[in-house]
C-alpha positions in Angstrom: 52.9 -15.3 -3.1 52.1 -18.7 -1.1 48.9 -19.0 0.5 48.2 -23.1 0.9 50.2 -25.7 2.7 49.7 -29.1 1.8 51.3 -31.5 4.1 51.7 -34.8 4.2 51.1 -36.5 7.6 52.8 -40.1 7.8 56.3 -39.5 8.9 55.7 -35.6 8.5 53.2 -34.3 10.8 53.2 -37.8 12.6 55.6 -40.7 12.9 54.4 -43.7 12.2 55.5 -47.0 13.1 54.0 -50.3 11.5 56.0 -52.7 13.6 53.9 -51.8 16.6 50.6 -53.3 15.2 52.6 -56.4 14.3 53.9 -56.0 18.2 50.5 -55.7 19.5 49.1 -58.7 17.6 51.4 -60.9 18.5 50.6 -59.8 22.4 47.6 -60.7 21.4 47.5 -64.5 19.4 51.3 -65.6 20.6 50.8 -67.5 17.7 53.3 -66.0 15.6 56.4 -63.9 16.0 56.4 -59.9 15.2 58.7 -60.0 12.1 56.4 -63.2 10.6 53.2 -60.9 11.4 54.6 -57.7 10.1 55.4 -59.6 6.8 52.1 -61.3 6.5 50.1 -58.3 7.4 52.1 -56.4 4.9 52.9 -58.4 1.7 51.9 -57.8 -1.4 48.7 -59.5 -3.5 47.0 -59.1 -6.5 45.6 -55.4 -6.7 48.4 -54.1 -3.8 49.0 -55.2 -0.3 45.8 -55.1 2.0 46.5 -52.2 3.3 47.1 -50.3 -0.2 43.5 -51.8 -1.1 42.2 -50.5 2.0 43.7 -47.1 1.7 42.1 -46.6 -1.3 38.8 -48.0 -1.1 39.0 -50.5 -2.8 37.8 -53.3 0.2 36.5 -51.8 3.3 36.6 -52.2 6.7 35.1 -55.3 7.6 37.0 -56.8 4.9 40.3 -55.6 5.7 40.0 -56.9 8.8 39.0 -60.3 7.8 41.8 -60.8 5.8 44.0 -59.9 8.3 42.3 -62.9 10.2 42.5 -65.4 7.2 46.4 -64.2 7.0 47.2 -65.2 10.9 44.6 -68.4 10.7 42.8 -66.6 13.6 40.0 -64.4 14.7 40.7 -61.2 16.3 38.2 -59.2 18.8 37.2 -56.3 16.1 37.7 -53.5 19.1 41.0 -55.1 19.7 41.7 -55.4 16.1 41.4 -51.4 15.6 42.9 -50.5 19.1 46.1 -52.2 17.8 45.8 -50.9 13.9 45.6 -47.2 14.9 48.1 -47.7 17.8 51.5 -47.0 16.0 51.5 -43.1 15.8 53.4 -40.6 17.4 53.3 -36.8 16.8 56.1 -34.7 15.6 55.9 -31.4 17.6 58.2 -29.2 16.2 56.3 -29.5 12.7 53.4 -29.5 14.7 54.1 -26.3 16.0 55.3 -24.9 12.7 52.5 -25.6 11.0 50.7 -24.0 13.9 52.9 -20.9 13.9 52.3 -20.8 9.8 48.6 -20.4 10.4 48.3 -18.4 13.3 50.6 -15.8 12.1 48.8 -15.7 8.7 52.0 -17.3 7.0 49.4 -19.4 4.9 45.9 -19.0 4.9 45.0 -22.8 4.7 47.1 -26.1 6.0 45.5 -29.2 4.1 46.6 -32.3 5.1 47.2 -34.6 2.1 47.9 -38.0 3.2 47.5 -41.8 2.0 45.9 -43.9 4.4 42.5 -45.6 5.7 39.6 -44.1 7.1 39.8 -46.1 10.8 43.2 -45.0 10.8 42.5 -41.4 10.0 39.6 -41.2 11.5 40.2 -42.7 15.0 43.6 -42.2 15.0 45.4 -39.3 13.1 42.5 -37.0 14.1 42.7 -37.4 17.7 46.4 -36.9 17.9 46.1 -33.7 15.5 43.4 -32.0 17.9 44.9 -33.3 21.1 48.2 -31.7 20.2 46.3 -28.7 18.9 46.9 -28.7 15.6 44.1 -27.8 12.7 44.1 -29.3 9.6 41.5 -28.5 6.2 40.7 -30.8 4.4 41.6 -33.7 4.6 42.5 -35.3 0.5 42.9 -38.7 1.8 43.7 -41.8 -0.7 40.7 -43.3 1.2 38.0 -40.8 0.0 39.8 -40.2 -3.5 40.4 -43.8 -4.7 43.8 -43.1 -5.7 47.4 -42.9 -3.3 50.0 -40.5 -4.5 51.8 -39.3 -6.6 48.7 -40.5 -8.5 47.5 -36.9 -10.5 43.8 -37.4 -8.8 45.1 -36.9 -5.2 46.9 -33.3 -6.1 43.6 -32.6 -8.2 41.6 -33.1 -5.5 44.5 -31.2 -2.9 44.0 -28.3 -5.4 40.3 -27.9 -5.7 40.3 -27.8 -1.8 42.8 -25.2 -1.8 41.1 -23.1 -3.6 43.6 -21.3 -5.2 46.1 -21.3 -8.3 48.6 -24.4 -8.0 51.7 -21.8 -7.8 49.9 -20.5 -4.7 50.5 -23.9 -3.0 53.5 -25.1 -1.1 53.6 -29.2 -1.0 55.8 -31.0 1.9 55.9 -34.8 2.0 58.9 -37.3 3.4 58.8 -39.2 0.1 61.0 -37.4 -2.7 59.1 -39.7 -5.3 55.9 -37.4 -4.0 57.4 -34.0 -3.9 58.9 -34.8 -7.5 55.4 -35.3 -8.7 54.0 -32.1 -7.0 56.9 -30.0 -8.5 56.5 -31.8 -12.4 53.1 -30.4 -12.2 53.8 -26.7 -10.9 53.4 -26.9 -7.2 56.4 -25.8 -5.2 57.3 -28.7 -3.3 59.8 -29.6 -0.3 61.0 -33.4 0.5 60.9 -33.6 4.8 63.6 -35.6 5.9 62.5 -36.9 8.7 65.7 -38.7 9.5 67.9 -36.0 9.7 69.0 -34.6 12.4 68.8 -31.2 11.4 65.2 -31.7 9.7 63.3 -29.2 11.3 66.1 -26.8 10.1 66.2 -28.0 6.8 62.5 -27.9 6.3 62.5 -24.2 7.4 65.5 -23.3 5.2 63.4 -25.3 2.4 60.3 -23.4 2.6 61.9 -20.0 3.0 63.9 -20.8 -0.3 60.5 -21.3 -2.1 60.2 -18.0 -1.2 57.2 -18.3 1.8 57.4 -15.6 3.9 57.9 -15.7 7.6 
């Protein structure tokens, strides 16, 4: 019996488009093209991209903003910066509705968010969107709090601790096949959500039923 659903957020429950951030910064500073801003903001540095460092707590919010200002060679007002930083999300209502149904019908006891994100996007972007759409999740198990990103075992270990049930009573859903595979290798039933497929919702439901989720 599966009692807990472990759910990724980005491109599962909430779609995101990082180019909206580059477009927002371009509209503000005008000095560089959208493509150039996107490349600079997401370029890899020692220790990973700046966003990856922010998502694991290696740098804090102030340092992240300062480093982006350095890369773009221009100061950016903090309020504008964080507004743009969180303006990349769109709710995936079919999955939100399915998760809400699973919980309200008692099919699962908990739905725990397991996500790679930074504290600003989590608390000022994702959380308000979930609330406005009427979806309540447990957790979250977020990389910015754990200090690691998926598929590091620490993320799955934290998710199982939060679930409070044996791992074979959990199902994990993620849009990244490598992350789903990592969960499956340690004994968690895993589903890869193929968000770009036209019948993604039907495939997701079929995969959940195939794993034995009782509807």
